[in-house]
C-alpha positions as CSV (number, residue, x, y, z in Angstrom):
1,M,-159.9,-99.9,-166.9
2,R,-157.4,-101.7,-168.3
3,N,-156.0,-102.5,-165.1
4,K,-159.0,-103.5,-163.7
5,L,-160.0,-105.5,-166.6
6,L,-156.8,-107.6,-166.5
7,S,-156.9,-107.5,-162.4
8,F,-160.6,-109.8,-163.0
9,W,-158.8,-112.1,-165.9
10,N,-155.8,-112.8,-163.6
11,N,-158.6,-113.2,-160.7
12,H,-160.6,-115.8,-162.3
13,P,-158.7,-118.2,-164.1
14,Q,-161.8,-120.3,-164.7
15,W,-163.0,-118.3,-167.0
16,H,-159.7,-118.9,-169.5
17,K,-161.0,-122.1,-170.9
18,D,-164.5,-120.5,-171.5
19,A,-163.5,-117.3,-173.3
20,G,-161.4,-119.4,-175.9
21,R,-164.5,-121.4,-176.4
22,I,-166.7,-118.7,-176.5
23,M,-164.4,-117.7,-179.6
24,R,-164.0,-121.0,-180.8
25,F,-168.0,-121.0,-180.4
26,G,-168.6,-118.1,-182.7
27,V,-166.4,-119.4,-185.2
28,T,-168.3,-122.4,-185.0
29,G,-171.8,-120.8,-184.7
30,S,-170.9,-118.5,-187.2
31,L,-169.8,-121.4,-189.9
32,S,-172.9,-123.7,-189.1
33,T,-175.8,-120.5,-188.7
34,G,-174.5,-119.8,-192.5
35,L,-174.8,-122.9,-193.8
36,H,-178.4,-123.6,-191.8
37,Y,-179.6,-120.1,-193.2
38,C,-177.9,-120.9,-197.1
39,A,-179.9,-124.2,-196.9
40,Y,-183.3,-122.7,-195.5
41,L,-183.4,-120.3,-198.0
42,L,-182.8,-122.2,-200.8
43,A,-185.7,-124.4,-199.3
44,L,-187.6,-121.6,-199.3
45,L,-188.1,-122.1,-202.6
46,V,-190.0,-124.9,-202.4
47,F,-191.2,-126.0,-199.2
48,N,-193.2,-123.5,-196.3
49,A,-191.0,-122.1,-193.6
50,T,-191.3,-124.3,-191.5
51,I,-189.8,-127.2,-193.8
52,S,-187.3,-124.9,-194.5
53,Y,-186.1,-124.4,-191.5
54,T,-185.9,-127.8,-190.2
55,I,-184.0,-128.6,-193.8
56,G,-181.7,-126.1,-192.9
57,Y,-181.1,-127.2,-189.2
58,G,-180.9,-131.0,-190.6
59,V,-177.6,-129.6,-192.6
60,G,-176.4,-127.5,-190.2
61,L,-176.2,-130.0,-187.1
62,V,-173.7,-132.9,-188.9
63,F,-171.1,-130.0,-189.6
64,N,-172.4,-128.4,-186.7
65,Y,-171.5,-131.4,-184.4
66,F,-167.7,-132.1,-186.0
67,M,-167.1,-128.6,-185.5
68,T,-168.2,-128.5,-182.1
69,T,-166.7,-131.6,-180.9
70,H,-163.3,-131.0,-182.6
71,F,-162.5,-127.4,-182.7
72,T,-164.8,-125.4,-180.1
73,F,-164.6,-128.0,-176.9
74,K,-161.5,-129.9,-178.2
75,K,-163.2,-133.4,-177.5
76,Q,-163.0,-136.3,-179.1
77,S,-166.2,-137.6,-180.9
78,S,-168.1,-141.1,-178.7
79,K,-171.6,-141.9,-178.2
80,K,-172.4,-140.0,-175.2
81,N,-171.3,-136.3,-176.6
82,A,-172.8,-137.1,-180.0
83,A,-176.4,-138.3,-177.6
84,G,-176.0,-135.0,-175.3
85,F,-175.5,-132.9,-178.7
86,L,-178.5,-134.5,-180.2
87,A,-180.7,-134.0,-177.2
88,S,-179.5,-130.3,-176.9
89,H,-180.3,-129.5,-180.4
90,I,-184.0,-131.0,-180.1
91,I,-184.3,-128.7,-177.4
92,N,-182.9,-126.1,-178.9
93,Y,-184.5,-126.6,-182.3
94,L,-188.1,-126.8,-180.5
95,L,-187.0,-123.3,-179.0
96,E,-186.4,-122.0,-182.7
97,I,-189.1,-123.3,-184.4
98,G,-191.4,-121.6,-181.3
99,L,-189.8,-118.1,-182.2
100,L,-189.9,-118.9,-186.0
101,N,-193.6,-118.8,-185.8
102,L,-193.8,-116.3,-182.9
103,L,-191.9,-113.8,-184.9
104,M,-193.8,-114.5,-188.7
105,H,-197.1,-114.1,-186.6
106,F,-196.4,-110.3,-185.7
107,D,-195.7,-110.0,-189.4
108,F,-191.7,-110.4,-189.2
109,G,-191.1,-112.0,-192.6
110,K,-190.4,-115.3,-193.3
111,Q,-186.7,-114.1,-194.3
112,L,-186.3,-111.7,-191.3
113,A,-187.8,-114.0,-188.8
114,G,-185.2,-116.6,-189.5
115,I,-182.2,-114.5,-188.6
116,M,-184.0,-113.4,-186.2
117,T,-184.0,-116.5,-184.4
118,L,-180.4,-117.6,-185.4
119,V,-179.7,-114.6,-183.4
120,M,-181.4,-114.9,-180.7
121,I,-181.1,-118.3,-179.5
122,V,-177.1,-118.2,-179.5
123,P,-176.7,-117.9,-175.8
124,I,-178.6,-120.9,-175.0
125,N,-177.2,-123.0,-177.4
126,F,-174.0,-122.3,-175.9
127,L,-175.0,-123.3,-172.6
128,L,-176.6,-126.5,-173.5
129,L,-173.3,-127.4,-175.8
130,R,-171.1,-126.1,-172.1
131,F,-172.9,-128.6,-170.2
132,V,-172.6,-131.6,-172.6
133,F,-169.1,-131.0,-173.6
134,V,-167.5,-130.0,-170.2
135,K,-170.2,-131.2,-167.2
136,L,-171.1,-134.7,-168.5
137,K,-167.5,-135.8,-169.6
């Protein structure tokens, strides 16, 4: 099994950069998500779930941009990647709010729906950001 994995890895060098990106994305995403979720929980003390989620999203968004740019994809900040990042996150945000409200509709509760939404959206977010930082250059 080990030899098959090594053979696959050696025969697909285009995956090498993405493997590192995925690991760095995980670190960036974990930190951003933790910040987002903490802000969401704090805001729930005062606001409804949708407004609280939006506040958490905004707090995590600023942190996430700088980490994604400089750490995950190792790029310099620019107007182009900032615009692409913002556009991808508008799409991402709309998907998340829709999913959050769908899960709450099915009685998952505000806290559980918030964490489930964050977990389910990760692969979509990586693909959107990869497009912005790798394909659009």
